[in-house]
N, C-alpha and C positions, 0 to 999 in steps of 0.2 A: 391345339388351344389357340385362343384368339390372340394372346400375346405373341406367340411364334409366328401366326398369319401376319400380324401387323410388321413384325421385323422384316420378313421376307418380302412383303408388298411395298412397303415404303422405304425400304432400305435403312431401316433406323440402326444406329450403331451406338451401344452403350460403351462410355469410355472405360470405366471400371466399375465393379460392384458397389464401391463405396462413393460413387459420384452421384449427383443429382442433375448433372447436365447431360443432354442428348444432342446429336446432330441428325440432320435430315438429308436425304438426296434431293437432287432438283427435279425428279420426275414425279412429285406430288401433283395430283390434278388440281385440287382446290384447296383453299384456306381451311375450309370446314373439315376436309378429311384429315389435315394436318392436326387440327385441333382435337378431332375425335381420337387420332391415334395417341397424341400426348396424354389424354386423359385416361387410356387404357393402361399405359405403361407403368410398371412398378417405379415408385420412387425410392431411391436409396439415400440414406442419410449416413454420413461417417461418424459412427459413435466414437472413434478414436480422437476426433477434434471437438473442442469445447465450443458450443455456439455461443458468443457473447451478444451478439445482436439478434434478439428474437424477432424483432420486426422484419428482418430479411426473410426469415423462413415463413413468416406470417404472409407475405405477399406471394410467396410460391404456394403455400398451402391453400390460399383462396381459390386456386385453380382446381382444387379437388372437391368432388362432391362430398357433402355432409361431414366436413371435418373443419376444426380449428385447432389452434394451440393456446395452451394456458401458460402463463408466466410462472405460477408456482404449483407445486404438487398439492393435491387433496390432503389435508392433515390426517385423515383416516388411513391413508396409504402411504405415508411418509416414514417407511422403515423398511430394512432389508432383511436377508435370510438369517441373519444372525440375532434377531430381536426376538425376545420373549416378553409378551404383554403380561403384567401381573395385576390383576383386578384389586381394588381396594380391600375386599373381603378376603383376598387370598395372600394377604401380607401378614398374617399372624402366625406365631410359633407358641406351641404349648409343650410342657415337658411331662404331663402326666395325663391320664385318662379318668373321666368321671366314673364314680362308683367302683373304683378299683379294689377297695377293701371288700366290697360286698361280692364282687366276681370271685375273688380268692375264697371267701366263705363258702359261696356256692360250689365252687370247683371242689373243695375239701369234702362237701357232702356228695360228690359224685353225680351232681344233677345233670341230666341230659347227655350222659356219657354212652354213646350208642356203639361206635366202632364196630359196626357190622358189614363194613364194605371195605375193600382192599384199594387203596391208593398209595402210591410212593411219590405223589407231588400233592400240592395244596389245591391246585385246580380252581384258580380265581374265577368268580363269577361277576361280581359287581362291586363298585367302592362308592361311598357317599360321604361328602364333608359336611359337618355341622359346625356350629360356632365354636364348640369345644373339643371335638374330636373327629377322626376319620374312622369309618367301619367299612371293614372289607368282608364280603360274604364269599364263602367257598362252596364248592360242590363235593369236596372231600369230606368224609364223615368218620375218619379214624385218627384224627390228630388231637384228640381232647387233651387241653392243658399242656401241650407241648410248647416250650420256649421257642419264639421266633422273632425276627427283626423285620419291621416295616421299613421299606426301601422306597425312596422318593425320587421322582423324575421330573424334569421341567417341560416346557412345550415341545422341545426337541427330543424328548425321551432321553435326555442326558441326565445321569444320576446326580442328584443333590447329596453330597457326602455327609450326611447327618441322619443315620438309622435310628430307629426307636425301638428298644427291647420291650417285648410284651408276650402274650401267651394266646393260643387258641381257646377261646372260651366266650360263650358257649359253644358247643360243637358246630363247626362250619361258620365261626365267626372270629375276626381278629379286630380288636380295638387298638387304633393307632393315635398317637399324637399328631398335631398339625405342624406343618413346615411352610414357611413363605414360598410362593411360587410353585408349589407342587401341583402338577397336572395329572400326572400318572403316579401308580403306585404298584408296588409288588411285595411278596412275602418270601422270605428264606429262612433256613434253619440258623444258618451263620452269616456274618457280614462278609466273609470272604467268597462264599460259593455264589455261583451265577444263579441269580434269581429268575423266577418265571418271567415270562413276557409281561410287562407292566400293562395296566388296565386304566382307562380314563376315570378320574374322580368327578363324580356328578355332584353339583352344588346342592345342599339343601339349608341355604343360609337365610334366604328371605322368609317372610310370613308364609304359611301354609297356603297354596293356590287353591286348594280343595277343601270341602267340608266333608263329605262323605263319598269314599271311593270303595272299590271292591277288588279283591284278588281271587283270581279263578285258579283253582289248582291245575296242575300239568295235565295237558291234553294228549291222549295217547289211545292206542287200540284201533281196531278195524271197523268199528260201528261208525257209519255215516254221522257227521256232526253239524252240518251247516244249520240245521233246523234248531238243534239244542243250542248252538252258539247265539243265533239271533235272538231265540226266546229268552235266554239268559241274560243278554246285554240289555234288550228292550225292557225286559221286566224290571231290572233293577234302575233303569234310567226313569221309569215311572215311580219307582220308590224314592228317588231323589239322588242317586249316585251320578256323579259327573265325570268320573274317570275309571278306567278298568286296566288292571295289570294282567294280562293273560300269559300263563306259562305253557310252553309249547314244547312237547317231545316229538310228536308226529300226527298229522293229519293228512287227508287226501288233498290233491291240488285243487279239486273243487271247493273243498271246504276252505282252503287257504285263500281263495280269491275273496271271499267273504271277509275273512280276517283282515286282509290287506285294506279292503274298502273301508273298514272301521279305523285302520291306522291312518288312511288318508283323511278322514274327517276329524281326526284328533281325539276320537273317542277312547283309544286303547294304546298301550304299549305291549309289544310281544316280546317276551324274554325267552330265548331258546334255551332249552336245558340239555346241555351236552358236555361231555368232557372225554378224555383220553381212555377211560377206563370203563370195562363193562358193568352194567347194572341192568336188571329188568326195569321195565318202564314204570311200574308202580313204586319202585324203589326211589324215585325223585322227589316223593311227596315232603319228606322231612327238609331237604335242602331248599325246595320251593316255598315252604312255610317261613323258614328262617329269613330267605332273601326278602320274601314279601313284608315281613315284620319291619326289617330295617329300611327297605325301600319306601315304606309309607311314612316313616318318621319325618315330621315337619314337611311333609307333602300333602297330607290331609289330617283333619282332626280326628275323624272315625273312619275306620277301615273293616269291611266285612271280610272274613277269611273263610271261603266255602268253596264247594266243588261245583262242577257244571250241572249236576242233577239235583242241586239243592236250591230252594226259593224260600227265603224268610218272609213269611206271610203275617201280615198284621190283621188282628181279628177284634179290635175294640173301636167302637165308635168315636172314642177320643183320639185314637192314633191311627188313622187310615192308611197312613205311609210310614216307611222307616224314618224318614227325616222328621215327620211330626213328633215321633217318639224321642229322637235325638234332641230336638230343639226343646223338648220339655225338661232335659236334665240340667239342673244348676249345680249339682254336687260334684266338686272336682275330684272326689274319692271314687266316683263310679268311673271305672276304666275299662270294664269288661262286661258286655251284656250277654249272658249266658242263656241259650235258647233251647228247649226241648225239641224233639223230633218227632215227626208223624211221617209213616212210610205210605208211598203210593205205588201200587203194582204196575210195573212198566213191562206189558206183555210182549213186545216185540221192538225191532230196531227201527229208528226213524228213517225216512227215505233218503236215497243217496243224491237225488238231484230234484230241482224244482220242475214240475211238469205244468201244472196249471194252477189256478187260483182256488178252485173247488177242492181239489185234492190236498193242497197245502193246508186250508182251513180245517179239512177233516183230520189231518196228520198232526196238527199243532199240539204239543204235549198236553196242555191243560185242558184241551177239548177231549183228546181220545183217552186220556188216563185219569180216572177220578176215583178209583177204588181205593179207599183210603183206611189206613189202620187206626188203632187207638194211640194216644200220645204215650211216648216212652217217658222214662225218668230223666233227671237233670244229669245223670251220669251214663246214659245210654247214647253214645255217639253225638253228643250235643254240637252245636256250632256257635260262633261267637262274633260279636262286633266290638272293636278294641280302640283304645287310645293308644297309638303305636309307641310314643315317646315314653309314656309311662310303664311299658311292659318290659320286664327284664329278660324274660326267655319265653318263647312260644313252642307249643306242641301242636299237633293236628287239630286237635279239638278244644284246647283252652290254654290260657297262659300257665306257665309253671312258677314264674316268680314275677313280682311288680317292683319297680322303684318306689312308687307311692300309690295309694288308693287301695281299694278292695280288690282281692284277687277274682272274685266271682260276684257278680250282681244277677241274681236269678230272675229271669223274666217269666212272669206267669203266663200260662197257656191261654188265658182269656185276653191277653194283650198280643202275644205273637208266638208262632211256632215256625219250625223249618219243615217245609214239605219236601220230602226226600223221595224222588223218582228212582226206584230201584228195579234195574233191569233184571228179568228173571233169568237171563241167559248165564250169568255168574261166570263170566269170562276170566276174571282175576281171582275173586275172593270166594273160595268154596265155602259154603255154609252161610252165605249172606242171605240166601232166600229164607233158610230155616230160621235165622235170627229175626228176620222181619216177620215171619208168619206167627212168631211167639206173641205178637201185638195184635192178634185177632181178637174180636171180629172186625171185618173191614165193611165199610159202607160207602155208597156214592157220595162224595163231598165236593162239589164244584167250587171254582175260585169265585169271588164276588164278581157280580155283572159288570160293574163299571171298569174294573180291571180288565176282564175278558174283552169287552169291546174296544178299549184304548189299545190294549197289547195286541189283539188281532190286526188292527189297522197298522200299528207300527210294524209288526213282523211282514204283513204283506208289502208294505211301502218299501222296506229295506230289501227284501228278497227280490221283488220285481225289479228294483232299480240295479241290483247286482247281476241277476241271472236271466232276466227276461230281455235279452238282446234284441234290439230292433233291427228286423231285416229290411231289405230294400230289393226293388225289382232288378232283373238282370241288366236293363237297359241303363239303369243307374249306376250299377256296379261297373 
């Protein structure tokens, strides 16, 4: 090391580690070498002594490259390890939760009581604080209407001794009162038992930052997905969506590179669906829908709750995009747009990797698959766009209850439908192909030309940016 070499060569002696003084032997050849050696040596400051005269240190410090001393600490960093900052919005306390009586009424009606999975813990997923409450989402689905306690923690994860008694309702949801300074939260059956590891509370206090967002149902299974993912995201971006919550169970490493690139550019948030207890991959759908509902409250005015193989397609000259339809809505009682479904036969898997531009264009889903069924009824696997804060409980296909507004506002098929690309492999749901074929006859029905052109360009640009890695010659390597 250069420091050791200087010591040996120039005979430099450090008096003590706490000293800033050094001595030199007389065998130094030039004054320049002495100066160079001094600039390479570590300078020690005795932290046990109080420096009263900062000007004395300034003189010594001027000998160092790129350094100077300040008289006072930056106010942003004038704190120590015991400090817990409490933001102005986080200084509120409440002693009740909104709509408590309605929740009890719905619970007495046994609404959304599933209890089809075994958990002996709550398995916390996420927590969100609003102006009047905190909502905790769970992955457990067998705790319906159980009495529980919200447990609060400060920035050091030290418990705030002020729990709140509540219940699990609807399934996989706990509504909690607010506590000043709470940065983390957990749930327990009693106040005496050890709670699960607390999770951070995500603020949803300010005005919603988005107008239209999309929640994609949990990704899983062995079919390659990079092309489906980029098609899904870029399609809904053309429809006006500005953010996506992507729920993830498992994808290939190749597909994950694309997802991570969308995280990099701020288009998506990935929510990993996992807990300590077994369940088949398709069984995550209920917990995902519930979390999507509460995650979107006061984050977006409108949220589409859909799967990776579903595209809400506008078919009216008056409403060429989803946001043009949303912008036309002035009635505050419209809180759920309920769309019919039209199935498209997807005869094979999408490719596992990007090869070249021509193959990608041929394999793009809306190019390769256009054999489309007749339109189903309003109750045949519909999908919806919701006002999250006005919905009481969500199911996979539609709201179960609302706090205000109409439970269903049916969208006529001349305005829009859901184009559902159904894979004939039937990996998970037996009988899905037969249910789709009931809606025959099928006809070739391409998407509108303007969307085709814009979407093709958007898909190509993103895929090539992520996967078309620029190589260099050997001499440059």
